[in-house]
TORKOL-4160 file (C-alpha; in steps of 0.2 Angstrom, whole numbers, padded with zeros to 4 digits, m for minus):
381
<pt num="1" X="0234" Y="0567" Z="0085"/>
<pt num="2" X="0229" Y="0555" Z="0071"/>
<pt num="3" X="0225" Y="0541" Z="0084"/>
<pt num="4" X="0214" Y="0554" Z="0094"/>
<pt num="5" X="0205" Y="0559" Z="0078"/>
<pt num="6" X="0202" Y="0540" Z="0073"/>
<pt num="7" X="0196" Y="0537" Z="0091"/>
<pt num="8" X="0184" Y="0552" Z="0090"/>
<pt num="9" X="0178" Y="0547" Z="0073"/>
<pt num="10" X="0175" Y="0529" Z="0078"/>
<pt num="11" X="0165" Y="0536" Z="0093"/>
<pt num="12" X="0155" Y="0547" Z="0081"/>
<pt num="13" X="0152" Y="0532" Z="0069"/>
<pt num="14" X="0145" Y="0521" Z="0084"/>
<pt num="15" X="0133" Y="0535" Z="0089"/>
<pt num="16" X="0127" Y="0537" Z="0071"/>
<pt num="17" X="0125" Y="0518" Z="0070"/>
<pt num="18" X="0115" Y="0518" Z="0086"/>
<pt num="19" X="0104" Y="0532" Z="0080"/>
<pt num="20" X="0101" Y="0523" Z="0063"/>
<pt num="21" X="0096" Y="0507" Z="0072"/>
<pt num="22" X="0085" Y="0517" Z="0084"/>
<pt num="23" X="0077" Y="0526" Z="0069"/>
<pt num="24" X="0074" Y="0509" Z="0060"/>
<pt num="25" X="0066" Y="0502" Z="0075"/>
<pt num="26" X="0054" Y="0517" Z="0076"/>
<pt num="27" X="0050" Y="0516" Z="0058"/>
<pt num="28" X="0047" Y="0498" Z="0059"/>
<pt num="29" X="0036" Y="0501" Z="0074"/>
<pt num="30" X="0026" Y="0514" Z="0064"/>
<pt num="31" X="0025" Y="0503" Z="0049"/>
<pt num="32" X="0017" Y="0489" Z="0059"/>
<pt num="33" X="0002" Y="0500" Z="0064"/>
<pt num="34" X="m0012" Y="0496" Z="0052"/>
<pt num="35" X="m0025" Y="0508" Z="0045"/>
<pt num="36" X="m0043" Y="0503" Z="0044"/>
<pt num="37" X="m0043" Y="0504" Z="0025"/>
<pt num="38" X="m0029" Y="0490" Z="0025"/>
<pt num="39" X="m0039" Y="0477" Z="0035"/>
<pt num="40" X="m0057" Y="0481" Z="0031"/>
<pt num="41" X="m0068" Y="0487" Z="0016"/>
<pt num="42" X="m0085" Y="0496" Z="0015"/>
<pt num="43" X="m0099" Y="0484" Z="0013"/>
<pt num="44" X="m0107" Y="0485" Z="m0004"/>
<pt num="45" X="m0092" Y="0494" Z="m0012"/>
<pt num="46" X="m0084" Y="0481" Z="m0023"/>
<pt num="47" X="m0080" Y="0477" Z="m0041"/>
<pt num="48" X="m0090" Y="0465" Z="m0052"/>
<pt num="49" X="m0085" Y="0452" Z="m0064"/>
<pt num="50" X="m0089" Y="0454" Z="m0083"/>
<pt num="51" X="m0087" Y="0441" Z="m0097"/>
<pt num="52" X="m0090" Y="0439" Z="m0115"/>
<pt num="53" X="m0088" Y="0429" Z="m0131"/>
<pt num="54" X="m0078" Y="0438" Z="m0145"/>
<pt num="55" X="m0068" Y="0436" Z="m0161"/>
<pt num="56" X="m0050" Y="0441" Z="m0164"/>
<pt num="57" X="m0047" Y="0445" Z="m0182"/>
<pt num="58" X="m0031" Y="0450" Z="m0192"/>
<pt num="59" X="m0020" Y="0436" Z="m0187"/>
<pt num="60" X="m0006" Y="0430" Z="m0198"/>
<pt num="61" X="m0012" Y="0413" Z="m0202"/>
<pt num="62" X="m0012" Y="0408" Z="m0183"/>
<pt num="63" X="m0031" Y="0408" Z="m0180"/>
<pt num="64" X="m0042" Y="0393" Z="m0176"/>
<pt num="65" X="m0045" Y="0378" Z="m0187"/>
<pt num="66" X="m0063" Y="0381" Z="m0190"/>
<pt num="67" X="m0066" Y="0364" Z="m0196"/>
<pt num="68" X="m0062" Y="0358" Z="m0178"/>
<pt num="69" X="m0069" Y="0373" Z="m0169"/>
<pt num="70" X="m0087" Y="0376" Z="m0176"/>
<pt num="71" X="m0091" Y="0389" Z="m0164"/>
<pt num="72" X="m0078" Y="0401" Z="m0172"/>
<pt num="73" X="m0087" Y="0400" Z="m0189"/>
<pt num="74" X="m0104" Y="0401" Z="m0180"/>
<pt num="75" X="m0099" Y="0416" Z="m0170"/>
<pt num="76" X="m0092" Y="0425" Z="m0186"/>
<pt num="77" X="m0108" Y="0421" Z="m0195"/>
<pt num="78" X="m0118" Y="0429" Z="m0181"/>
<pt num="79" X="m0107" Y="0444" Z="m0182"/>
<pt num="80" X="m0109" Y="0446" Z="m0201"/>
<pt num="81" X="m0128" Y="0444" Z="m0199"/>
<pt num="82" X="m0128" Y="0459" Z="m0188"/>
<pt num="83" X="m0119" Y="0468" Z="m0202"/>
<pt num="84" X="m0132" Y="0463" Z="m0215"/>
<pt num="85" X="m0122" Y="0449" Z="m0223"/>
<pt num="86" X="m0130" Y="0432" Z="m0224"/>
<pt num="87" X="m0120" Y="0417" Z="m0229"/>
<pt num="88" X="m0127" Y="0400" Z="m0235"/>
<pt num="89" X="m0128" Y="0387" Z="m0223"/>
<pt num="90" X="m0118" Y="0375" Z="m0234"/>
<pt num="91" X="m0103" Y="0387" Z="m0234"/>
<pt num="92" X="m0102" Y="0388" Z="m0215"/>
<pt num="93" X="m0094" Y="0370" Z="m0214"/>
<pt num="94" X="m0082" Y="0375" Z="m0228"/>
<pt num="95" X="m0074" Y="0391" Z="m0220"/>
<pt num="96" X="m0056" Y="0390" Z="m0218"/>
<pt num="97" X="m0053" Y="0406" Z="m0208"/>
<pt num="98" X="m0035" Y="0405" Z="m0202"/>
<pt num="99" X="m0035" Y="0424" Z="m0197"/>
<pt num="100" X="m0049" Y="0423" Z="m0185"/>
<pt num="101" X="m0049" Y="0415" Z="m0167"/>
<pt num="102" X="m0063" Y="0413" Z="m0155"/>
<pt num="103" X="m0059" Y="0421" Z="m0137"/>
<pt num="104" X="m0066" Y="0424" Z="m0120"/>
<pt num="105" X="m0065" Y="0442" Z="m0114"/>
<pt num="106" X="m0065" Y="0445" Z="m0095"/>
<pt num="107" X="m0064" Y="0461" Z="m0086"/>
<pt num="108" X="m0068" Y="0469" Z="m0068"/>
<pt num="109" X="m0080" Y="0483" Z="m0067"/>
<pt num="110" X="m0074" Y="0493" Z="m0052"/>
<pt num="111" X="m0086" Y="0501" Z="m0040"/>
<pt num="112" X="m0094" Y="0518" Z="m0045"/>
<pt num="113" X="m0089" Y="0516" Z="m0063"/>
<pt num="114" X="m0100" Y="0527" Z="m0074"/>
<pt num="115" X="m0105" Y="0526" Z="m0092"/>
<pt num="116" X="m0091" Y="0532" Z="m0104"/>
<pt num="117" X="m0077" Y="0527" Z="m0093"/>
<pt num="118" X="m0064" Y="0514" Z="m0099"/>
<pt num="119" X="m0058" Y="0498" Z="m0091"/>
<pt num="120" X="m0044" Y="0485" Z="m0095"/>
<pt num="121" X="m0049" Y="0468" Z="m0103"/>
<pt num="122" X="m0041" Y="0451" Z="m0104"/>
<pt num="123" X="m0042" Y="0441" Z="m0119"/>
<pt num="124" X="m0039" Y="0422" Z="m0119"/>
<pt num="125" X="m0040" Y="0410" Z="m0134"/>
<pt num="126" X="m0055" Y="0397" Z="m0133"/>
<pt num="127" X="m0050" Y="0386" Z="m0148"/>
<pt num="128" X="m0034" Y="0380" Z="m0155"/>
<pt num="129" X="m0026" Y="0396" Z="m0161"/>
<pt num="130" X="m0007" Y="0396" Z="m0161"/>
<pt num="131" X="m0005" Y="0414" Z="m0158"/>
<pt num="132" X="m0016" Y="0430" Z="m0155"/>
<pt num="133" X="m0001" Y="0442" Z="m0158"/>
<pt num="134" X="m0006" Y="0456" Z="m0170"/>
<pt num="135" X="m0024" Y="0453" Z="m0169"/>
<pt num="136" X="m0039" Y="0464" Z="m0165"/>
<pt num="137" X="m0054" Y="0461" Z="m0155"/>
<pt num="138" X="m0070" Y="0466" Z="m0163"/>
<pt num="139" X="m0085" Y="0473" Z="m0154"/>
<pt num="140" X="m0089" Y="0461" Z="m0139"/>
<pt num="141" X="m0103" Y="0464" Z="m0127"/>
<pt num="142" X="m0097" Y="0461" Z="m0108"/>
<pt num="143" X="m0111" Y="0454" Z="m0097"/>
<pt num="144" X="m0113" Y="0453" Z="m0079"/>
<pt num="145" X="m0120" Y="0439" Z="m0068"/>
<pt num="146" X="m0137" Y="0445" Z="m0071"/>
<pt num="147" X="m0135" Y="0443" Z="m0090"/>
<pt num="148" X="m0136" Y="0462" Z="m0093"/>
<pt num="149" X="m0123" Y="0471" Z="m0104"/>
<pt num="150" X="m0112" Y="0483" Z="m0094"/>
<pt num="151" X="m0098" Y="0487" Z="m0106"/>
<pt num="152" X="m0092" Y="0485" Z="m0124"/>
<pt num="153" X="m0074" Y="0479" Z="m0128"/>
<pt num="154" X="m0064" Y="0482" Z="m0144"/>
<pt num="155" X="m0046" Y="0485" Z="m0148"/>
<pt num="156" X="m0029" Y="0479" Z="m0153"/>
<pt num="157" X="m0021" Y="0465" Z="m0142"/>
<pt num="158" X="m0005" Y="0467" Z="m0132"/>
<pt num="159" X="0003" Y="0450" Z="m0132"/>
<pt num="160" X="0019" Y="0449" Z="m0122"/>
<pt num="161" X="0025" Y="0433" Z="m0130"/>
<pt num="162" X="0034" Y="0429" Z="m0146"/>
<pt num="163" X="0037" Y="0414" Z="m0156"/>
<pt num="164" X="0042" Y="0406" Z="m0173"/>
<pt num="165" X="0042" Y="0389" Z="m0181"/>
<pt num="166" X="0049" Y="0382" Z="m0197"/>
<pt num="167" X="0053" Y="0364" Z="m0203"/>
<pt num="168" X="0045" Y="0356" Z="m0188"/>
<pt num="169" X="0056" Y="0366" Z="m0176"/>
<pt num="170" X="0047" Y="0379" Z="m0164"/>
<pt num="171" X="0054" Y="0392" Z="m0153"/>
<pt num="172" X="0042" Y="0401" Z="m0141"/>
<pt num="173" X="0044" Y="0414" Z="m0127"/>
<pt num="174" X="0030" Y="0417" Z="m0114"/>
<pt num="175" X="0012" Y="0413" Z="m0118"/>
<pt num="176" X="0004" Y="0418" Z="m0135"/>
<pt num="177" X="m0014" Y="0412" Z="m0133"/>
<pt num="178" X="m0018" Y="0426" Z="m0121"/>
<pt num="179" X="m0017" Y="0445" Z="m0121"/>
<pt num="180" X="m0023" Y="0461" Z="m0114"/>
<pt num="181" X="m0031" Y="0477" Z="m0121"/>
<pt num="182" X="m0028" Y="0492" Z="m0110"/>
<pt num="183" X="m0043" Y="0503" Z="m0108"/>
<pt num="184" X="m0051" Y="0491" Z="m0121"/>
<pt num="185" X="m0069" Y="0492" Z="m0114"/>
<pt num="186" X="m0081" Y="0506" Z="m0112"/>
<pt num="187" X="m0093" Y="0506" Z="m0098"/>
<pt num="188" X="m0111" Y="0507" Z="m0104"/>
<pt num="189" X="m0121" Y="0505" Z="m0088"/>
<pt num="190" X="m0117" Y="0508" Z="m0070"/>
<pt num="191" X="m0121" Y="0497" Z="m0055"/>
<pt num="192" X="m0129" Y="0506" Z="m0040"/>
<pt num="193" X="m0121" Y="0504" Z="m0023"/>
<pt num="194" X="m0129" Y="0505" Z="m0006"/>
<pt num="195" X="m0116" Y="0517" Z="0000"/>
<pt num="196" X="m0128" Y="0532" Z="0003"/>
<pt num="197" X="m0142" Y="0521" Z="0010"/>
<pt num="198" X="m0147" Y="0522" Z="0029"/>
<pt num="199" X="m0139" Y="0531" Z="0043"/>
<pt num="200" X="m0124" Y="0519" Z="0045"/>
<pt num="201" X="m0111" Y="0509" Z="0035"/>
<pt num="202" X="m0104" Y="0492" Z="0039"/>
<pt num="203" X="m0085" Y="0488" Z="0038"/>
<pt num="204" X="m0081" Y="0470" Z="0033"/>
<pt num="205" X="m0065" Y="0464" Z="0039"/>
<pt num="206" X="m0054" Y="0455" Z="0028"/>
<pt num="207" X="m0051" Y="0441" Z="0040"/>
<pt num="208" X="m0064" Y="0435" Z="0054"/>
<pt num="209" X="m0056" Y="0440" Z="0071"/>
<pt num="210" X="m0066" Y="0446" Z="0086"/>
<pt num="211" X="m0051" Y="0455" Z="0093"/>
<pt num="212" X="m0048" Y="0465" Z="0077"/>
<pt num="213" X="m0067" Y="0469" Z="0076"/>
<pt num="214" X="m0066" Y="0475" Z="0094"/>
<pt num="215" X="m0050" Y="0486" Z="0091"/>
<pt num="216" X="m0059" Y="0494" Z="0075"/>
<pt num="217" X="m0074" Y="0499" Z="0085"/>
<pt num="218" X="m0063" Y="0506" Z="0099"/>
<pt num="219" X="m0053" Y="0516" Z="0087"/>
<pt num="220" X="m0069" Y="0523" Z="0079"/>
<pt num="221" X="m0076" Y="0528" Z="0096"/>
<pt num="222" X="m0061" Y="0537" Z="0101"/>
<pt num="223" X="m0061" Y="0548" Z="0086"/>
<pt num="224" X="m0080" Y="0551" Z="0083"/>
<pt num="225" X="m0087" Y="0549" Z="0100"/>
<pt num="226" X="m0094" Y="0535" Z="0111"/>
<pt num="227" X="m0107" Y="0524" Z="0103"/>
<pt num="228" X="m0101" Y="0529" Z="0085"/>
<pt num="229" X="m0097" Y="0511" Z="0081"/>
<pt num="230" X="m0101" Y="0493" Z="0087"/>
<pt num="231" X="m0095" Y="0476" Z="0082"/>
<pt num="232" X="m0109" Y="0465" Z="0076"/>
<pt num="233" X="m0098" Y="0449" Z="0075"/>
<pt num="234" X="m0080" Y="0444" Z="0072"/>
<pt num="235" X="m0081" Y="0451" Z="0054"/>
<pt num="236" X="m0093" Y="0466" Z="0054"/>
<pt num="237" X="m0092" Y="0483" Z="0062"/>
<pt num="238" X="m0107" Y="0495" Z="0061"/>
<pt num="239" X="m0103" Y="0513" Z="0060"/>
<pt num="240" X="m0115" Y="0528" Z="0061"/>
<pt num="241" X="m0112" Y="0540" Z="0046"/>
<pt num="242" X="m0119" Y="0557" Z="0040"/>
<pt num="243" X="m0134" Y="0556" Z="0029"/>
<pt num="244" X="m0127" Y="0570" Z="0017"/>
<pt num="245" X="m0118" Y="0562" Z="0002"/>
<pt num="246" X="m0103" Y="0574" Z="0003"/>
<pt num="247" X="m0102" Y="0573" Z="0022"/>
<pt num="248" X="m0102" Y="0554" Z="0021"/>
<pt num="249" X="m0088" Y="0553" Z="0008"/>
<pt num="250" X="m0078" Y="0565" Z="0020"/>
<pt num="251" X="m0082" Y="0554" Z="0035"/>
<pt num="252" X="m0077" Y="0538" Z="0026"/>
<pt num="253" X="m0060" Y="0546" Z="0020"/>
<pt num="254" X="m0056" Y="0550" Z="0038"/>
<pt num="255" X="m0062" Y="0534" Z="0044"/>
<pt num="256" X="m0051" Y="0523" Z="0033"/>
<pt num="257" X="m0036" Y="0533" Z="0039"/>
<pt num="258" X="m0038" Y="0529" Z="0057"/>
<pt num="259" X="m0024" Y="0518" Z="0064"/>
<pt num="260" X="m0026" Y="0503" Z="0075"/>
<pt num="261" X="m0016" Y="0497" Z="0089"/>
<pt num="262" X="m0004" Y="0483" Z="0085"/>
<pt num="263" X="m0013" Y="0466" Z="0088"/>
<pt num="264" X="m0006" Y="0449" Z="0087"/>
<pt num="265" X="m0016" Y="0438" Z="0074"/>
<pt num="266" X="m0022" Y="0421" Z="0077"/>
<pt num="267" X="m0008" Y="0408" Z="0076"/>
<pt num="268" X="m0009" Y="0399" Z="0060"/>
<pt num="269" X="0002" Y="0388" Z="0049"/>
<pt num="270" X="m0002" Y="0386" Z="0031"/>
<pt num="271" X="0004" Y="0370" Z="0022"/>
<pt num="272" X="0004" Y="0367" Z="0004"/>
<pt num="273" X="0004" Y="0348" Z="0002"/>
<pt num="274" X="0008" Y="0348" Z="m0016"/>
<pt num="275" X="0024" Y="0359" Z="m0016"/>
<pt num="276" X="0029" Y="0356" Z="0002"/>
<pt num="277" X="0028" Y="0374" Z="0006"/>
<pt num="278" X="0026" Y="0379" Z="0024"/>
<pt num="279" X="0021" Y="0397" Z="0030"/>
<pt num="280" X="0018" Y="0402" Z="0048"/>
<pt num="281" X="0015" Y="0419" Z="0056"/>
<pt num="282" X="0023" Y="0427" Z="0071"/>
<pt num="283" X="0010" Y="0421" Z="0083"/>
<pt num="284" X="0015" Y="0403" Z="0082"/>
<pt num="285" X="0023" Y="0395" Z="0098"/>
<pt num="286" X="0029" Y="0378" Z="0102"/>
<pt num="287" X="0028" Y="0369" Z="0118"/>
<pt num="288" X="0042" Y="0357" Z="0125"/>
<pt num="289" X="0042" Y="0340" Z="0116"/>
<pt num="290" X="0053" Y="0326" Z="0110"/>
<pt num="291" X="0053" Y="0321" Z="0092"/>
<pt num="292" X="0061" Y="0305" Z="0084"/>
<pt num="293" X="0061" Y="0305" Z="0065"/>
<pt num="294" X="0069" Y="0292" Z="0053"/>
<pt num="295" X="0069" Y="0289" Z="0035"/>
<pt num="296" X="0064" Y="0272" Z="0027"/>
<pt num="297" X="0069" Y="0269" Z="0009"/>
<pt num="298" X="0064" Y="0254" Z="m0002"/>
<pt num="299" X="0073" Y="0251" Z="m0018"/>
<pt num="300" X="0068" Y="0238" Z="m0031"/>
<pt num="301" X="0079" Y="0234" Z="m0046"/>
<pt num="302" X="0077" Y="0220" Z="m0059"/>
<pt num="303" X="0091" Y="0212" Z="m0069"/>
<pt num="304" X="0088" Y="0202" Z="m0085"/>
<pt num="305" X="0094" Y="0184" Z="m0084"/>
<pt num="306" X="0096" Y="0174" Z="m0100"/>
<pt num="307" X="0094" Y="0155" Z="m0099"/>
<pt num="308" X="0101" Y="0145" Z="m0114"/>
<pt num="309" X="0100" Y="0126" Z="m0117"/>
<pt num="310" X="0115" Y="0115" Z="m0117"/>
<pt num="311" X="0125" Y="0113" Z="m0133"/>
<pt num="312" X="0119" Y="0095" Z="m0137"/>
<pt num="313" X="0101" Y="0097" Z="m0131"/>
<pt num="314" X="0086" Y="0095" Z="m0143"/>
<pt num="315" X="0071" Y="0106" Z="m0143"/>
<pt num="316" X="0078" Y="0118" Z="m0130"/>
<pt num="317" X="0074" Y="0137" Z="m0131"/>
<pt num="318" X="0083" Y="0153" Z="m0125"/>
<pt num="319" X="0073" Y="0161" Z="m0111"/>
<pt num="320" X="0075" Y="0179" Z="m0104"/>
<pt num="321" X="0069" Y="0181" Z="m0086"/>
<pt num="322" X="0069" Y="0195" Z="m0074"/>
<pt num="323" X="0078" Y="0194" Z="m0057"/>
<pt num="324" X="0072" Y="0206" Z="m0044"/>
<pt num="325" X="0082" Y="0213" Z="m0030"/>
<pt num="326" X="0073" Y="0222" Z="m0016"/>
<pt num="327" X="0083" Y="0232" Z="m0003"/>
<pt num="328" X="0075" Y="0240" Z="0012"/>
<pt num="329" X="0086" Y="0253" Z="0022"/>
<pt num="330" X="0080" Y="0262" Z="0037"/>
<pt num="331" X="0090" Y="0275" Z="0045"/>
<pt num="332" X="0090" Y="0276" Z="0064"/>
<pt num="333" X="0079" Y="0289" Z="0071"/>
<pt num="334" X="0087" Y="0301" Z="0084"/>
<pt num="335" X="0076" Y="0307" Z="0098"/>
<pt num="336" X="0078" Y="0326" Z="0099"/>
<pt num="337" X="0071" Y="0336" Z="0113"/>
<pt num="338" X="0063" Y="0352" Z="0107"/>
<pt num="339" X="0063" Y="0366" Z="0120"/>
<pt num="340" X="0049" Y="0378" Z="0123"/>
<pt num="341" X="0049" Y="0391" Z="0109"/>
<pt num="342" X="0039" Y="0407" Z="0113"/>
<pt num="343" X="0045" Y="0417" Z="0097"/>
<pt num="344" X="0044" Y="0413" Z="0079"/>
<pt num="345" X="0063" Y="0413" Z="0077"/>
<pt num="346" X="0064" Y="0400" Z="0091"/>
<pt num="347" X="0051" Y="0389" Z="0082"/>
<pt num="348" X="0061" Y="0390" Z="0065"/>
<pt num="349" X="0077" Y="0386" Z="0074"/>
<pt num="350" X="0069" Y="0371" Z="0083"/>
<pt num="351" X="0062" Y="0364" Z="0067"/>
<pt num="352" X="0079" Y="0367" Z="0057"/>
<pt num="353" X="0087" Y="0357" Z="0071"/>
<pt num="354" X="0078" Y="0342" Z="0065"/>
<pt num="355" X="0086" Y="0342" Z="0048"/>
<pt num="356" X="0070" Y="0336" Z="0040"/>
<pt num="357" X="0064" Y="0341" Z="0022"/>
<pt num="358" X="0049" Y="0351" Z="0020"/>
<pt num="359" X="0039" Y="0336" Z="0015"/>
<pt num="360" X="0044" Y="0328" Z="0031"/>
<pt num="361" X="0040" Y="0343" Z="0041"/>
<pt num="362" X="0022" Y="0341" Z="0035"/>
<pt num="363" X="0020" Y="0325" Z="0045"/>
<pt num="364" X="0030" Y="0331" Z="0059"/>
<pt num="365" X="0020" Y="0347" Z="0062"/>
<pt num="366" X="0004" Y="0337" Z="0061"/>
<pt num="367" X="0011" Y="0325" Z="0074"/>
<pt num="368" X="0016" Y="0339" Z="0085"/>
<pt num="369" X="m0001" Y="0347" Z="0084"/>
<pt num="370" X="m0010" Y="0330" Z="0088"/>
<pt num="371" X="0002" Y="0329" Z="0103"/>
<pt num="372" X="m0004" Y="0346" Z="0110"/>
<pt num="373" X="0013" Y="0354" Z="0109"/>
<pt num="374" X="0010" Y="0366" Z="0094"/>
<pt num="375" X="m0001" Y="0381" Z="0098"/>
<pt num="376" X="m0007" Y="0385" Z="0081"/>
<pt num="377" X="m0020" Y="0381" Z="0068"/>
<pt num="378" X="m0015" Y="0370" Z="0054"/>
<pt num="379" X="m0022" Y="0373" Z="0037"/>
<pt num="380" X="m0018" Y="0362" Z="0022"/>
<pt num="381" X="m0021" Y="0369" Z="0005"/>
């Protein structure tokens, strides 16, 4: 009876495992389906960069050395003049304001931001301040690329780092010369967007691909009728939209949720020549080829040699010379035949069989591409 129950239970577990595997495959298949909002954006709906020069006050003696950073004292003088306080010109060079630091303030003004809303700002030291911890940013105008003021930033900094120094010793955790002010800027002016202009909107794809642009136009036409969308090029899809503001927003909300058929991206391999990192997508394939790779190492060592005169010689001197030893070692290259690899896992397995380091793979992949056996685009960053 126990054996029968164990066999029955084992059978149930196998069925449960099969169902779980099938559900995982179904979920993975659904997860691969992309929505339009994930691969494209509405043309003209974007954020804008803001920047400004400001001063952080209230530091515990960790501010700029104003004798070496003249713009800190000049910025403070300009701020005091706005408050009706005028300092003599001779005193500006004598200021020792250890509690003040000059900073650059940056922020992103999101699309559709309205006056009165708040945005986060980043604050970075511009001079030789040791730490911005505990400081407060005074009122700083945030300007756009056109030079107009779009926001005003002010508030206490949040610095994630910590540090202490005494007697020439110093301990520091994370970075102390940069911080963040959540909701630290208030929007003073909005930027108009062309969302409500014309009888159509343009979708800008994140990556230029004619197949993806065609699939987006097909998905829109299936949902909103023929001739509702047309691909202008490999990156732009034009879609007819209602002219009423509320109806257009509803239309865009439904448009962004449309799902696309699974499409294979263009085969591409990205190589970082500085770090030796190699990343490839699932479309990369490898044709049959043969590879021979060997390592050549050259080692140069020098040994000091002391030459002394004989015991009875006159006028002799002790001379120290260098004796160089050069060794060249070349490991034999083994010719490896790489079979055709139609899948990414096969490509990875074939490259691992070479036993080459990531730096060696940089040259090997370029050579395979030149030989015509690598069906992918190589991009070196």
